[in-house]
C-alpha positions in Angstrom: 105.7 1.9 102.6 105.1 1.0 106.3 102.0 1.3 108.4 103.4 2.9 111.6 100.2 3.8 113.4 100.2 1.9 116.8 96.5 1.2 116.8 96.7 -0.2 113.2 99.5 -2.6 114.3 97.5 -3.9 117.1 94.5 -4.6 114.9 96.8 -6.4 112.4 98.2 -8.5 115.3 94.7 -9.6 116.2 93.7 -10.2 112.6 90.8 -7.8 112.9 91.7 -5.1 110.4 89.8 -6.6 107.6 86.7 -7.0 109.8 86.8 -3.8 111.7 88.6 -1.1 109.6 90.0 1.9 111.5 87.6 4.8 111.3 88.8 7.2 108.6 91.6 5.0 107.3 90.1 4.9 103.8 89.9 8.7 103.7 93.1 9.9 105.5 96.7 9.1 104.4 99.8 10.6 105.9 103.2 10.7 104.2 106.0 11.7 106.6 109.7 12.2 106.6 110.3 13.2 103.0 111.8 16.4 101.6 108.8 18.1 100.1 108.9 20.5 97.1 105.5 22.2 97.4 106.4 24.5 94.4 104.3 27.2 96.1 107.2 27.7 98.5 110.6 26.6 99.6 111.4 22.9 100.0 110.4 21.4 103.4 112.9 19.1 105.1 111.4 16.3 107.1 108.0 17.2 105.8 104.5 15.7 106.1 101.6 15.6 103.6 98.1 14.7 104.8 95.5 13.5 102.2 91.8 13.2 102.9 89.1 12.3 100.4 91.4 12.9 97.4 92.4 16.4 98.6 95.4 17.8 100.4 94.5 18.3 104.0 97.8 19.7 105.2 101.4 20.1 104.2 104.4 21.2 106.3 107.0 20.1 108.7 106.5 17.0 110.8 107.1 19.1 113.9 104.4 21.5 113.0 101.5 19.2 112.0 99.6 16.8 114.2 99.1 13.3 112.7 95.4 12.4 112.8 94.4 9.3 114.8 93.7 6.3 112.8 95.4 7.6 109.6 97.2 5.3 107.2 100.8 6.5 107.7 103.5 6.0 105.1 107.1 6.5 106.1 108.8 8.2 103.2 112.0 9.2 105.0 114.9 9.9 102.6 112.5 10.4 99.7 111.5 13.5 97.8 107.9 14.5 97.2 106.5 17.1 94.7 103.3 17.8 92.8 102.2 15.5 90.0 103.6 16.8 86.7 101.4 18.8 84.3 102.1 18.2 80.6 100.7 21.1 78.6 101.0 19.4 75.2 100.8 15.7 74.5 99.3 13.3 72.0 98.9 10.2 74.2 95.7 8.4 74.1 95.8 7.6 70.4 93.4 10.4 69.5 93.1 12.2 66.2 91.6 15.5 64.9 90.7 17.2 61.7 90.9 15.4 58.3 92.0 16.5 54.8 88.6 18.1 53.9 89.6 21.4 55.3 92.5 23.2 57.1 90.1 24.6 59.7 88.2 22.3 62.1 87.3 24.2 65.2 84.3 21.9 65.8 86.4 18.6 66.0 86.9 17.3 69.5 89.8 15.0 70.3 87.8 13.7 73.3 85.6 11.9 70.8 88.7 9.9 69.7 90.7 9.2 72.8 91.2 5.6 73.8 91.1 5.5 77.6 92.5 2.0 77.5 95.7 3.1 75.7 98.9 2.0 77.3 100.3 5.4 76.6 98.6 6.6 79.7 100.5 4.0 81.8 103.7 5.4 80.3 102.8 8.9 81.3 101.9 7.8 84.9 105.3 6.1 85.0 106.9 9.4 84.2 105.0 11.2 87.0 102.5 13.0 84.8 99.1 13.3 86.4 97.5 16.0 84.3 97.8 16.3 80.5 96.5 18.5 77.7 95.8 16.0 74.9 96.0 17.6 71.5 94.7 16.7 68.0 97.4 16.8 65.4 99.2 19.9 64.1 98.8 19.5 60.4 96.0 22.0 60.2 95.5 25.7 60.9 92.8 24.5 63.3 93.0 20.8 64.0 90.3 20.8 66.7 89.6 21.0 70.4 92.0 19.7 72.9 91.0 17.9 76.1 92.4 18.3 79.6 92.7 14.9 81.3 93.4 13.7 84.9 95.3 10.4 84.7 93.1 8.6 87.1 93.5 4.8 87.4 91.3 2.3 85.6 89.0 4.7 83.7 86.0 3.1 82.0 85.1 6.0 79.8 86.6 9.4 78.8 84.3 11.0 81.4 86.3 9.3 84.1 89.4 11.3 83.1 87.9 14.7 82.5 88.1 17.8 84.7 84.5 18.7 83.9 81.4 16.7 84.7 79.4 17.6 81.6 81.5 17.5 78.4 78.5 18.4 76.2 77.7 21.7 78.0 81.1 22.5 79.7 84.4 23.4 78.1 86.7 20.4 78.4 89.8 21.8 76.8 91.3 24.4 74.5 91.6 24.9 70.7 94.6 23.6 68.8 95.9 25.9 66.1 99.1 25.9 64.1 101.0 27.9 61.6 104.3 27.5 59.7 105.1 24.6 57.4 102.7 22.0 58.9 99.6 23.3 57.1 101.3 24.3 53.8 99.9 21.4 51.7 98.2 23.0 48.8 94.8 21.9 47.6 92.2 22.8 50.2 95.1 23.8 52.4 97.1 27.1 52.1 100.2 27.2 50.1 101.9 30.2 51.8 102.2 31.6 55.3 100.4 34.8 54.3 97.4 32.8 53.0 97.4 30.8 56.2 97.0 33.9 58.3 94.3 35.3 55.9 92.2 32.1 56.2 92.4 32.2 60.0 91.4 35.9 60.1 88.5 35.2 57.7 87.1 32.5 60.0 87.5 34.7 63.1 85.7 37.6 61.3 82.7 35.2 60.7 82.8 34.2 64.3 82.7 37.8 65.4 79.7 38.4 63.2 78.0 35.2 64.5 78.6 36.2 68.1 77.1 39.6 67.4 73.9 38.1 66.0 73.6 35.7 69.0 74.1 38.5 71.5 71.6 40.7 69.7 69.0 37.8 69.8 69.5 37.5 73.5 68.9 41.2 74.1 66.2 41.8 71.5 63.3 39.3 71.2 62.5 40.6 67.8 65.9 39.7 66.4 66.4 36.4 64.8 69.1 34.1 66.2 71.4 32.6 63.6 71.1 28.8 62.9 73.3 26.8 65.2 76.9 26.4 63.9 79.2 24.3 66.0 82.2 25.6 64.3 81.2 29.1 65.3 80.2 28.1 68.8 83.7 26.9 69.7 85.3 30.1 68.2 82.8 32.3 70.1 84.1 30.5 73.3 87.6 31.5 72.2 86.5 35.1 71.6 84.9 35.2 75.0 88.1 34.0 76.6 86.4 30.8 77.9 88.5 28.5 75.6 92.2 28.9 75.4 94.0 28.7 72.0 97.0 26.4 72.1 99.1 27.6 69.1 101.8 25.5 67.5 104.4 27.9 66.1 108.2 27.8 65.6 109.8 30.6 63.6 110.0 34.1 65.0 107.9 35.6 62.2 105.2 32.9 62.7 105.2 33.7 66.4 104.7 37.4 65.7 101.8 36.5 63.4 100.1 34.7 66.3 100.6 37.8 68.5 99.0 40.0 65.8 96.0 37.6 65.6 95.7 37.6 69.4 95.7 41.4 69.4 93.2 41.8 66.6 90.7 39.3 68.0 91.5 39.5 71.7 91.7 35.7 72.4 93.8 34.1 75.1 96.7 32.1 73.7 99.5 29.9 74.8 102.4 29.7 72.4 103.7 26.1 71.9 107.2 25.1 70.9 108.4 28.6 70.0 111.8 27.3 68.7 112.8 30.8 67.9 111.1 32.4 70.9 114.5 33.3 72.3 114.9 35.7 69.4 111.9 37.8 70.3 111.5 37.1 74.0 110.9 40.8 74.8 108.0 41.0 72.3 106.4 37.8 73.8 106.8 39.3 77.3 105.2 42.6 76.2 102.2 40.7 74.8 101.8 38.9 78.1 101.6 35.6 76.5 102.8 32.3 78.1 105.0 29.8 76.3 105.0 26.0 76.4 108.3 24.9 75.1 110.0 21.6 74.2 113.4 20.1 74.7 114.7 17.9 71.9 118.2 16.5 72.5 118.7 14.8 69.1 119.3 16.3 65.7 116.8 16.2 62.8 113.2 17.4 62.5 111.7 20.3 60.4 113.8 23.1 59.1 111.7 25.8 60.9 112.9 24.3 64.2 116.6 24.3 63.3 117.3 27.2 65.7 115.7 25.5 68.7 118.1 25.8 71.6 118.3 24.6 75.2 118.7 28.2 76.4 115.1 29.2 75.4 113.7 28.5 78.9 116.3 30.7 80.6 115.9 33.5 78.0 112.1 33.5 78.4 112.4 33.4 82.2 114.7 36.5 82.3 112.3 38.3 80.0 109.4 37.6 82.4 107.5 35.1 80.3 105.4 32.5 82.0 107.2 29.4 80.7 106.4 25.7 80.8 107.8 22.5 79.3 105.8 19.9 77.4 106.5 16.5 75.9 104.6 16.6 72.6 104.6 12.8 73.2 105.6 11.0 71.1 108.2 13.6 70.1 109.7 13.3 73.5 108.9 10.5 75.9 106.5 11.1 78.8 108.7 8.9 81.0 111.5 11.5 80.7 109.5 14.6 81.3 111.5 15.7 84.4 114.6 15.7 82.2 113.3 18.7 80.3 113.4 20.8 83.4 116.9 19.5 84.2 118.2 20.4 80.8 116.6 23.8 81.2 118.6 24.4 84.4 121.8 23.3 82.7 121.2 25.9 80.0 120.5 28.8 82.3 117.0 28.5 83.8 116.7 28.7 87.6 115.8 25.5 89.4 112.7 27.0 91.0 111.3 28.2 87.6 112.3 24.9 85.9 110.3 22.9 88.5 107.4 25.4 88.1 107.7 24.8 84.3 106.5 21.2 84.7 103.9 21.9 87.4 102.2 25.1 88.2 103.2 27.1 85.1 101.5 24.6 82.9 98.5 24.4 85.2 98.1 28.1 84.8 98.2 27.7 81.0 95.3 25.3 81.3 93.3 27.3 83.8 93.7 24.4 86.3 96.0 26.1 88.8 93.3 26.2 91.5 93.3 22.4 91.5 96.7 21.1 90.5 100.4 22.2 90.1 101.4 22.8 93.8 101.1 20.9 97.1 98.7 23.2 99.0 95.7 22.6 101.3 92.5 22.1 99.3 94.2 21.1 96.1 93.9 17.7 94.4 96.2 15.2 96.1 98.3 14.6 92.9 101.9 14.0 93.9 105.1 12.0 93.2 107.4 10.1 95.5 110.9 10.3 94.1 114.1 8.5 95.0 116.1 11.8 95.0 116.5 15.3 93.7 113.8 15.9 91.0 116.4 17.1 88.5 119.1 14.4 89.0 119.7 11.9 86.2 119.9 9.3 88.9 116.4 9.9 90.3 113.5 7.6 89.6 109.8 8.2 90.0 109.0 5.6 92.6 105.3 6.3 93.0 102.6 8.5 91.3 99.4 9.4 93.1 96.3 10.9 91.7 93.7 12.3 94.0 95.0 10.2 96.8 95.1 7.0 94.8 98.3 5.3 93.8 98.4 4.9 90.0 102.1 3.9 89.5 104.4 2.0 91.7 107.9 1.2 90.5 108.2 -1.7 92.9 105.3 -3.4 91.1 106.8 -5.4 88.2 103.7 -4.8 86.0 104.1 -1.0 86.5 107.9 -1.2 86.1 107.7 -2.6 82.6 105.9 0.5 81.4 108.7 2.6 82.6 111.6 0.5 81.2 110.0 -1.2 78.2 110.2 -0.3 74.6 107.5 -0.1 71.9 106.7 -3.8 72.2 105.2 -3.1 75.7 102.7 -0.6 74.3 100.6 -3.1 72.4 102.7 -2.7 69.3 101.1 0.6 68.5 102.8 3.3 66.5 101.3 6.7 66.2 102.4 9.7 64.1 100.3 12.5 65.4 101.3 15.0 62.7 100.0 12.7 60.0 97.0 11.4 62.1 97.8 7.9 61.1 98.1 4.6 63.0 100.0 1.6 61.9 100.7 -1.7 63.6 104.4 -2.5 64.0 105.2 -5.9 62.5 
């Protein structure tokens, strides 16, 4: 990138820039000349994006926007810019969730287990991901609370990556639930699909009763509040619509079970995977439930996903379902996230909706669409600089920016290795999130 501001060049020539920085340079950055995909509207040829204090100050055509004096100007002519990618379902960060003591762990928080120093975050930044919903594993009916993370550079603690300031008193993510074969283990776990649904309903009934007692105690000073129960507290947040349920489900009958639970207890839900969602797209649309889907381009996996097809995105789009893609990393690689949208277009999805499916659609599923997912004034300055069309196999993510700070640069050899390297780059870690196990690779 080149500094093109005349005043800046003069200061550089006199060697004074380090001593007398240009007023506002640290706050204002200008990216001009690229084709910009704002997602909120049509692509902008010869566009300009202005960033100040980590927020988008302006976006539009170069001819329509005045460049602020003293700004740091980046010439990105010939490049493509778009919002940072939002991954609605991932397992990066080496976190874990519930254990084998019970199939229902609504109190477990993956934020208590995420390693902010994990190299998997570098891999995600290399793929252009700037916001991610990190999940506990899927081997439980409720494996715990998810966490929404912003992939800021050099975090010292998990708090440095959160969207909320107070993770004790604020809701930092959703609730991960699952049905189908994952939780059918016997012992403490259910042995059938019917028993799985019954156990979930039983716990939600208790949560409804707990909530009623809490509400009554708030209204009536003579009423006795129930003893604090952190399992119930998280489920009450679900019942109140404050915490979104992210539900792992594959078969059409399992999907319909989720929709019945949603109708019975009134919670907000995002359906994840929905391998057979194309079979009941109209029913999903009627329920008004969004879907976060995955693209897998190699054979194998579980039998309940045998009917997963590339056309699901297009079928759901035509039915009017809000649809996003996710990586489920490490099922698919965060570095190849844009490819999911490209495959969706090849299989019948419109280009506009496919690009929304890795940006604003997922942001809506996480209640983060006021901050991320599009390039609009006032939103977080999370964006990508691409070498070409977002859906071309020949395109590379050249730079990833989070809140106006560059967090990945393909021209930096240290960053590049996290885009091109194999497992040996990532500290030799191997993680199977479905089993919640770690093992060092020899």
